Structure formats: C-alpha cells, structure tokens
C-alpha positions in Angstrom: 57.9 15.6 -0.6 54.7 18.2 -0.7 52.9 16.2 -2.9 52.9 13.2 -1.5 50.2 14.1 2.0 48.5 14.9 -1.2 48.3 12.4 -2.7 47.4 10.2 0.2 44.9 12.8 1.3 43.2 12.8 -2.4 43.6 8.9 -2.5 41.5 8.6 0.4 38.7 10.9 -0.3 38.2 8.8 -3.9 37.9 5.4 -1.6 35.4 7.2 0.6 33.5 8.3 -1.7 33.4 4.9 -3.9 32.2 3.4 -0.6 29.9 5.8 0.3 28.6 5.1 -3.4 28.4 1.0 -3.7 25.7 -0.4 -1.8 26.8 -3.0 1.0 26.4 -7.1 0.3 22.9 -7.6 2.0 21.7 -4.1 1.2 18.8 -3.8 -1.9 18.9 -1.2 -3.8 15.7 0.6 -3.1 14.8 0.3 -7.2 15.0 -3.6 -7.2 13.0 -3.7 -2.7 10.0 -6.0 -2.8 7.1 -3.6 -3.6 5.5 -4.3 -0.1 4.8 -1.6 2.4 6.0 -3.2 5.1 5.0 0.1 7.5 1.1 1.4 8.1 1.0 5.0 6.9 0.1 7.5 9.6 -3.0 9.0 9.7 -4.8 6.8 7.9 -8.1 6.8 10.0 -8.1 10.4 8.9 -8.3 10.3 5.2 -11.5 10.5 2.9 -14.0 7.3 1.4 -13.8 6.4 -1.4 -16.2 3.3 -1.7 -17.2 -0.2 0.3 -17.2 -3.4 0.1 -18.5 -6.8 0.6 -16.3 -10.0 -0.8 -18.1 -13.2 0.0 -17.7 -16.4 0.1 -14.6 -17.3 2.9 -14.0 -13.7 2.9 -17.4 -12.4 4.2 -15.7 -9.3 4.8 -17.1 -5.8 4.5 -14.3 -3.0 3.4 -14.1 0.8 3.9 -11.8 2.1 1.0 -10.4 5.4 2.2 -7.8 7.6 0.1 -5.3 10.0 1.1 -6.0 13.5 -0.4 -3.6 12.9 -3.0 -5.8 9.5 -3.9 -9.3 11.5 -3.1 -8.5 13.9 -5.8 -7.2 11.9 -8.2 -10.1 9.5 -7.5 -12.8 12.0 -7.9 -11.4 13.1 -11.3 -11.4 9.7 -12.5 -7.0 10.3 -13.2 -5.5 7.8 -14.4 -2.3 6.9 -14.2 -2.9 7.9 -10.3 0.0 10.3 -8.9 2.7 10.0 -7.0 2.0 10.0 -3.1 -1.3 8.7 -3.8 -2.1 6.2 -1.2 -5.7 3.6 -0.4 -6.3 1.8 2.4 -8.7 -0.5 2.3 -10.1 -1.6 5.9 -12.0 -5.0 6.2 -13.9 -6.5 8.6 -16.4 -9.8 9.6 -19.5 -8.9 7.5 -21.5 -9.6 11.1 -25.6 -9.6 11.5 -26.6 -6.5 13.6 -29.0 -8.4 16.2 -30.3 -5.3 17.2 -31.6 -3.6 14.0 -33.0 -7.1 12.5 -35.5 -7.2 16.1 -36.1 -4.2 14.5 -36.8 -5.3 11.1 -38.3 -8.8 12.1 -36.0 -10.4 10.0 -32.0 -11.0 9.1 -31.1 -8.4 6.7 -28.9 -5.9 8.5 -25.1 -6.3 8.5 -22.9 -4.1 10.5 -18.7 -4.9 10.3 -18.0 -7.3 13.0 -14.7 -7.9 13.9 -11.8 -6.4 12.2 -9.9 -8.7 9.6 -7.0 -7.0 7.9 -6.0 -3.3 6.7 -4.1 -3.0 3.1 -2.5 -0.4 1.7 -1.2 1.1 -2.0 1.8 3.0 -2.5 2.0 4.6 -5.7 5.8 5.6 -6.4 6.7 4.8 -9.5 10.9 5.5 -8.6 10.6 3.0 -5.5 7.9 0.4 -7.3 8.8 0.5 -10.4 8.8 -3.4 -11.4 4.8 -3.1 -10.1 3.3 -0.6 -11.9 4.5 1.9 -9.6 2.4 0.4 -6.7 3.9 -0.8 -3.4 1.4 -3.4 -1.6 1.0 -3.6 2.1 -1.5 -6.0 4.3 -1.4 -6.0 7.9 -2.9 -8.1 11.3 -3.2 -6.7 13.9 -1.0 -3.9 13.5 2.0 -6.7 12.0 3.3 -6.7 8.0 2.6 -10.0 5.9 5.7 -11.5 4.8 6.6 -11.6 1.2 5.0 -15.4 0.6 1.8 -14.1 1.4 2.3 -10.8 -0.8 3.4 -12.2 -3.5 0.4 -12.3 -5.4 -0.6 -8.8 -5.0 0.9 -7.6 -8.6 -0.1 -9.9 -10.1 -3.5 -9.9 -9.2 -3.7 -6.7 -9.6 -2.0 -6.4 -13.1 -5.7 -7.6 -14.5 -6.7 -4.0 -13.5 -4.3 -2.2 -16.1 -7.1 -0.3 -17.4 -7.7 1.4 -14.2 -4.1 2.1 -13.1 -4.2 -1.6 -10.9 -6.6 -0.5 -8.6 -10.1 -2.1 -8.5 -12.0 0.8 -6.5 -14.0 2.9 -8.2 -15.2 6.2 -6.4 -18.6 6.1 -5.4 -20.4 9.8 -4.9 
C-alpha cells in the first residue's frame, strides 16, 4: 500500500512535465514563428547613424538608417555575417522641397524630410529567425506593425543581398 501513493505522485509529476513541454495547439514554436518584428525596439531614436538613402519613384522618400551599438560596431568593422543582437532601423520620410532654403538659393534644389511614412527594422537573431537567414523584418506605419501578407516579400527581396548578410545599406563613415 505504501508504494501506491508514491506511484500516483510520480505519474502526476511526469504528466505535468509532459504537459509543460508539449506546445499547446494554436501556438507557434519559436523556431517556426513568422520572421516578423511586431514591436518597435525601445530607444531606436538614440541609435547611431549609419547612412542615408533616397528612394525615387512612387516612394520618393528620404531615409535615415540607424543601428544599435552591436550593429554600429559591425558596420564600422565590415563584419559579415552580422552578430546576433544587431538591430537596424530605417526611418522614412517624404522627400519634400524646402521652400525656405530654395528662396535663398533662388531655385528648387534643397530637399528635406517631410511627413514620416514608415519605420522598418531588421533584427538579427539566428535562433529565432533561422528560416530567413537569421533576420526578422518589421514595418510600422503610425506605430502599428504591418500584417503578414505585407511582410511576405521582405525576405525574398533581401535574400538577393547574400554577400552582405541580406543588408542593403553600407556604412557611410
């Protein structure tokens, strides 16, 4: 009789461990989670400037590319692949003529950032995002993340830049 309570307790403990380990239905495993960044990284406005970009055409935007300390060091040293923990931010604004500056110049030649259009992030975490070269991608408008359908072309596009670990931006010293 003394062994029966021990057996029941041991069986209950094993069942509890199994229930804890097996993921519940409807919850994605971290390794198979979509490669999308759904929260804006804290403090990104304090990161260091890497480069600027102008995208013409329908976008007609000006962008400032920033990186956290880990990313900044990797950009400076030309480190490929980027180390886990690297975060790159691209802040995009409308490319707007500066009426004030152009009056001084006497012609339209000065352009400044206008209204913000979006913020994009790349987060290097080879454990969390193994299926996309170790990168998670994020796009935010008005502080809200884009949906999965919008984000789907990010990795295939960045995959074309394999020689620079999927990053298009170059460090501008």
